[in-house]
N, C-alpha and C positions, 0 to 999 in steps of 0.2 A: 275549689279554686287551685289548691296545691297540686292536685292530681293532674289538672290541665297543664300546669307549668312543667311538671315532671315529664309528661308525654311530649310536650313541645321540645324540651331540652333533649330528651332521648332521640327524637326524630332529627333534630339539628345535628346531634353528635353522629348519628348513623349516616346522614347525608355527607357530613364533613369527612368521615372515614372512607366512604365510597369514593369521594372526589380525590382524596389523598392517594388511594390505591390506584385510581385511574391515571393520575399525574405521574406516579412512579413508573407504572407500566408503559407509559408513552414517552419516557425520557429517552434521549438519543442513545445512551449506553445500553438501555434495555432492549432497544429495537435492533441494534446492530447484530446481524447474523454472524458475520465475520469468519472468513476463511483465513485464520491467523496462524495455522501451523507452519513452522519454518521448513523450507526446502533448501537443499544445497544448490548452488550454481557454481560454474567454473567456465572460464573462457580464456583464450589466449589470442594475441595478435602480434603482428610484426610492427612495422612503423605506422602502418595505416590499416584500415579495415574496420568494418562495423558489423553488428549482428545483435542477436537476442541472447541475453545472459542465460536464460533457462532453455533446456531442450524443448519443452512444451510450455504453453501458457497454462495458467490455472484459473479456475472459476472465481470471479469476483462477485461477492454476495452483498456488498453494501457500499456506501459512499465514502468510506474512510480512505486514508492514505495507503499507498503501496509501501511496504516496509522493505528496506534493503540494508544489509550489513556486510561490509567487506572485512573478511577475517584473514586474508592472506594474499601475498604477492611474491612471486619468485621470477628470477630472470631465466629466460630460455637460452640465453647465451651469456657469456661473461659480461659483467657490467654491474653498475650500482642500481639499487632499487630505491635509493633515497629520494624522496619527493615525487615519485612517479604517481600518476593518477589517470583516471578515465572519466568520461562524461556519461551520465545515465539519465534516462527519461522513461517514465511509466508510459507504456503503450497498451492499447486495447485492441480487441478483435472479437470476431463472432464464434471462433472455435479454438480449441487448444493448439491445433497445428496449422491453422490458416494464417492469413497475412495479418500483421499487426501494424498499427500506425498511431501517431499522436492524435488522440481523439479530442475534438473540440466540443464545447458546450457553452451556449450563450456568449459566444465570442472569445472564450478563454481556452487555452491549451495547456497541457502539462509542461511545467518548467523543466529545464535541464539542470542537473546537479553535478558538481565535481566530487568524485569518490576516490578514496585512497585507503590504504590499509588501516583498519581500526575504526573507520567512520561508520556511524549508523545514520540512516537518512529515512525520514518519513516523507514520501514523495506525493505532493499534491497531484491530483489527476481528476478527470471528469469521465472516466470510463463507464461507471455504473449509471451516472446521471444521463449519459447519452444513449443508454440502452444496450451497450456492449456487454458481453457476458464473461470475457476472459481478459486476463492481464498478463503482461510479460514486461521485461525491462530491456530497452534498447541501449546498447553501449557503443561508444566510439572513443578512440584514443584521445588523450589530452596532451600527455607528454611521455617521453620514454618510448622504448620500442622493444620488441621481442620479449614480451611479458606474459605471465599467467596470473590472473586474479581469481580469487574464490571467495565464497561467503554463503550467506543465508538470505532468504527473502520470503515474503508472503504477499498475496494480492490484497489483503485487507490488514488493518492494524487495529489495535485496541484504542 
């Protein structure tokens, strides 16, 4: 009778171990492929104007946020840079150099964030969920003029 109990206990332990390994391998952090390497971006604008922060979009591999960090601002003409900012929105597209737009999914679209020197932002988006393969960041002036902003970004985050 003791041997039967030992066999049952060993089998239960083996099944529990297999389930634990399966749960860990399916956890969201383990599944995220993540294109998380930072790339530089830089753009400038006068008083108005819009565009894409990066010269080319980058492949988006998972459902995580787009990461953006503003590391610098400088005036292109004399004037103060105190309190200047721009608006940024995660945009998606089908290719690195094609057109990009605010991609909707299940009635939701990417929100717009106010960015300024020193700010780090994890940008909610629905690019990957909607089946688009590339991300970029659309910018538009918020206040100030004749400025150059720079920083780092990645299409996926940790």
